[in-house]
N, C-alpha and C positions, 0 to 999 in steps of 0.2 A: 108324094112324103120331102117335106125340106129337111134339112143338113141338123140334125138334132145334137145339142151339146148337154154337160150337165155346168149350172152355175153352183157358184160354191155363195153367193148372197141369196136371201129368198125373196121370190116372185112374189111382186104385186104390179098393178097396172099403172101403168106411169113408172114407174122405177126401173131404174138399173139395173140387170143380170151383169154380173162378173163371170169370166169364164178363163181360168190361171191356167198354169200347166201346161201337160200332155194336150188336153183339151184344145187350148187357143193355138198351142202347134199344130194342131189337127187342122185347125177354121183355118189358119191364114198358109201354112207349106204344102198341105195336103189338098184339102178343100177348095185350095185360093179365093176365099170367101172374100167381096170385098164390101166396105166403107158403103151401105146403102141398101143391102141384101138381107132378106127376111131368112129368120133362122129360128128353129124350136128352140128352147131352153127348158132346165129341170130341175128342181132344187134339191136338199133332201128331203123334204112331206114328201117327195110328188107331186105336188104343183108343177100344173105343165103352162106351156103360152107363145107364143108367138110375140117374135121383140126384129127390133132393126138395128143393125149394125151403126154403131157411131164414129168408133175407133178400132184396131186391130190391128196386133202384133204380135211375133211368135209367142212373146212372153200372157201378152194381154189385149180378153178381146170386150168389151162395152156395146149392149145390147140394149136400147128399150124400148122395156114391156111393153104394148100397145094393143095385144086381144089373146082372151082366153083361148082354149084347145077345152075340147068335150072327152073329157076320158075314153080312152080308150080299155079300162082294165074292165077288166070278164065281172058281171055279175057274180061268178062261182069262185067261191075263195079252193082252192083244191093245192092240198098237203101229196108231191110226190116221196111216199118212204120207197125210195130209192136203194136197192144192194152194191155196197161198195163191186163195182166190176174194173177191168183194166180202166188205169189213171186213163188215157186216151178214149177211152168209148165213155166213163162217165163224163165226160167234159161232151162231150158231144149231146150228151142227153140234159146235162145242167145248158145248153146254150137252144138246143131245142123244146126243152118244157119251158124258157122263159121266156122263147116264141110265140108259145102257145096256151102264155096264162098261168100258167101256175104260180103260187103265193108263194108255198114257200118247201124246198129241197132239204128233204129228209134222208141224211145217209143209213142205212140201213146195213148191220151188223147181224148173221145170220147165223143158223145150222156147217153154211155151205157154202159161207162168201170167203174165200182164200185170199184177200186183203187186211193185210191184218193193219191196226188204226196206227202204228206208228209210221206205211209209208205211203198216209197222208194228212200226215200232222202238217208239212211244208207247205204243203197246196192251195190251205184257205187265200192265200192274197190271191192266187190265179183261178181261184174259181170265184171268185170276188169279181176279177176283172172280165171273165168270162159273159158273166152275167150282167157287168153294168153294160160291154158292147151291145151284148143281145138287147137289152132294153132298148137301146138308143135306135137298133138298126128294125126294130120290131115295132116301135111308136110308143112302144108303154110309158109311162109314169112312176109306175112303183118298180122298187129291185126288189124281188126277191128276196126271203129269207135264208142263207146254207144254214142247218140247223149243226149242231154238234152231233157226231154219229151218237147209234144211239141201236139195242138191242133191240130181235123184232119181238120177244116175249113183254116189254116194257113198250113198246110202240100201239101190239094190240090191247093196252090196259090204258090207253089215253081217251076213247070214251070215243063219242060223236059217232058221225058213218064211214063207217069201214070196209072197204071192197078191196081182196085179196086176187089177184091176174094168175089163173095158170089156165093147163090147156082141156083141167079133167075138173068140171061145175058140182057146187056143191048140193043142190037142188034147191040151196034160199034164197030166194027173187034177190036180186036189185033192186034196194029202193024205186019208188017211183018218181020222191022230190027230195030234194036239198041244198042247202043255200052254202053248207061248207063239208067234202068227203076227202077222204084219206086214200091214195093208189098205192098199191104196197106189191112192188117190184122182184120178183126174186133174182139170185145171181144165176149165173152163168150155168149151174149145173141145176136148174130148181130149187124148190123149197123140200123139207126134207122131210115124210113121214108126221114127224114128229111137229111139226109149224103146222103140217096143213091141218092134224089134227086138234091144237089147240086154236085155231080159226073156226072152225069147226063147232067146235064146246062152245066159243065165244058168240056163235050165232053170223061171223062175218058171213059175207055170200061170197060165193068165188065164183069167178070171170073168166069164161073164157074168153082167148082172144082168134074168133074162125077154129080151122080144122087144120091147119099148117102150126108145125113148132118154130115160136119165136123167139131171135136173140133178144137176149135182156135185154138189148141199147132200145132194139125195135121192138119192144111191147112197151116200156117205158112212153115212148112216144105216143103210142099205137090209143093205149090206154088213157092217153092225157089225151088224145082228139078224140076218144069217143062219150069221156064223159064230159068234152064240152058238148058234143052235140047232141048229147042228152037232157044235162042239165046248163049248160051256160050258154056263150055266144053264140056258137057256130049255128 
């Protein structure tokens, strides 16, 4: 896969894609690209294309767009409702969920969530940078949305196809086919009985991920892979 960079200008065939700031620095000083080399460029609207570098400096790269790129986005729109866990582990989930094709990450507050919302208030910029880097690395064109934290009780009222992952299945079958799905992953201490009862009352299927007990971050990654295998493009 070619080196990939975000363009601040819209991408159109025959037009110039302009890369500035840290992206330009990375192209010239880190990747050591030169004039005439090919790159992939992504704009704010998710358009992706190949381009040829015409000028390059530590502050700006100009590349002429000459070839469209087939989208690598999943046909399955996944919202990962992930309980807030330790910051470093939550960031791991952000990175891996992006690589696996998640469309939205919904930070989740629940009965056993120990991380207070004020502790993550100043982390949005870092989260967005992690997601952007994962988009570039994985070949995606669309940057996943990181939603504002929401309580479990609110998330399960949102409607649509929801699945809650827990070691004890509810008996409700998982849906056979879907284009949009929300996956709910609990915190380190698991779901409370109250939350599981609410999910059952809503008819939300509970899906186990094998006979072993998984850490929250492992369960999130496994659940997204499971969904892509069952409904998506794996």
